[in-house]
N, C-alpha and C positions, 0 to 999 in steps of 0.2 A: 649769389651766383648770377653772372650776366647771361641774359638770354638773347640770342641772335634774332634779329627781326627779318622777316621775309622782304624781298624786293618791293619797292613801291608799285602799286597796281598800274599806274600809268606807264611805268617802265616795262612791265610785263606785257602790256598791250602793244608795244612797239613791234613792227614787223621784223626788225633786225635786232631784237633784244639780245640774242645769244652773241652776236658779233660785237655788240656794244660792250658786253662783259669781256670778250676777248681783247678789245681795244683798251679797256681799263687795265687789264692784266699786263698788256704790252707797255703801257705807260710806266708801271712800276718796274718792270724788267729793264726797260730802257734807262731809266734814271739810276737804278742800282748799278748797272754796268758802266754808265757814263762816269759816275763818281768813282768807280774803281779804277778807271783808266786815266782820268784827268789829272790825278795827282802826279803821275810821272812827267807830265808836261810842265808842271809848275815848280818842280824841285829847284831848278837853278834860280828862279825868281824868289822862291822862299828863302834860299840862302842869303840873298841880298836884303830882302825885306826884314828878316829877323836876325841878321848878322850871325848866322849859325853855319856850322860845317855840314857837308853833305851827309855824313853818317847820322847826324841828328835829324835833318829834315826828311830823310828817307822814311822815318817812322810815321810820317803823315800818310804815306801810301801803305806801309807794312801793317800798321795798326788797323786800318780799314779792312785789308784783305784777310788778316788773321781772324778778326772778329766775325767777318762775314762767313768764312769757312767753318769756324768753330760753332756757329749758332744755327746754321741752316737746318741741320738734322734735328737739333733740339727743338726749334720752333715748329718743324714739321710734326714732331711727336706731340708737342703741346697743342697744336691746332687740332689734332685728332681728338684731344680730350676736351678742349674748350670751345672749338668751333673755328672754322677757317675764315669766315667772313669777319668775325670779331678781331682775330689776330691780323688779318690782312689790312683792314682799315686802320687798326692801331699802328701798323707798320708805316702807313703813309704819314700819320701824325708825328711819329717819332722821327721819321726821315726829314720832314719839314722842320721840326724843331732843331735837329742836329745841323741841318744845312744853314738855318738862320744863325745859329750860334757860331758856326764856322766863319760866316761872313763878318762876325763881330769880334772874333778872337783877337785879343790884344798881344798875345805872345805865343811862341811855338808850343809850349807845354799845353796850354788850354786848347790850341788848335788840334793837337793830337787827341785830347780827351773828347772834344766835340766830334772829331772824325769817328771815334769809336761809337759814340751815340748814333751818328749817322749810319754807320754800318749795322747797328742793331736794327734800325728801321728797315734797311735794305734786306737784311736776313729774313725778317718777318714777311716781306713782300715775295722774295724769291722762294721761300719755303712752301708757299701756297699757290704759286702761279699755275703750275701744271695741273694740280688737283682741282682748282676752281674751273679751269677750262674743261677738263674731262667730266666735271659734274654738270656743266650747263650745256655743252655741245653734244649733239647726237653722235653716236659712235661712228657712223659712216662719214661724218664731217670733222672728226677729231684730227685727222692727219693734216688737212689744210689749216686748221686753227693752230695746231702746234707749230706748223711751218711758219705761220705769221709771227708767232712768239719768237722763233729762232731768227727771223729776219731782223729783229731789233738789234742784234749784234752788229749786223752790217750797217744799220742806221747809226748806231753809236760810233762806229769807226768814221763815218762820214761827218759826224758832228765834231770831231776832234779839232779840225782847223779853226772852227768858230770858237771853241773853248779856249784854244791857245790865244786867240785874239783878245778874249776877255781877260785872260791871265796877264796880258801885257798892258792893260789899261791902267790909268792912275788909281783905279779902285783897288788894285792889288790882287795877288794870287789867292789870298784867303777868300776873296769875294767870288772868284771862279769856283772854288770848292763848295761854296754855298749857293751858287746860282741855280742849282736844280730845285731848290726849295719851292719857289713860286710855281714852277712848272708842275710840281706834284699836287698842287691844290686842286686842280680839276679832277685828278685821279681820286682824291679823297672824297669829293662830292659824288662822283660816279660810283665809287665803291660802296658808299653808304646807301645810295638809292637803288643801285642795280645789282650788286653782287648777290648771288643766291645764298640763302642759308641752307643748312643740311635738311634733308627731306623730313627728318623727324621733328624739326622745330615747328 
């Protein structure tokens, strides 16, 4: 059985420790939403890159959304049993792995498979976001903290033009689908060092 570790002492001593946890959660939420939206921008380019019809390349977006929707509740329940910190940090690792594989996908079939893996990581992140914030932020400050989490949706919308530019580069649309992987790395480090473990651990 895996035991969750408490946050690093040096992190707990930081004056704005709680808001650092909120920022870490926002990173996961932002990346999960970004990769849910970016696929719709690259569908025409995917048709050209893989010489496939639209009905086939649409599964790059559909597979991600179906997996995400199907697993959020399941991972929320699993986190109740195994620990939110453990599952949340695992979500970052799975998301990074899926993103990296998307960038290397040699064909459309494997790209769809890797998008499913990417969505599994995103579901782990999203299933625990609100619960982690409410666990670490004082009740009277939870509304502003949750509002910051909600604001990442606006930020994700603003990032779409840049994502579209990446999709149009010679690197290819599959690299746009995997571009979020490196950006998730800081979230992994912050999550491991600063995310709170349950009070009973």
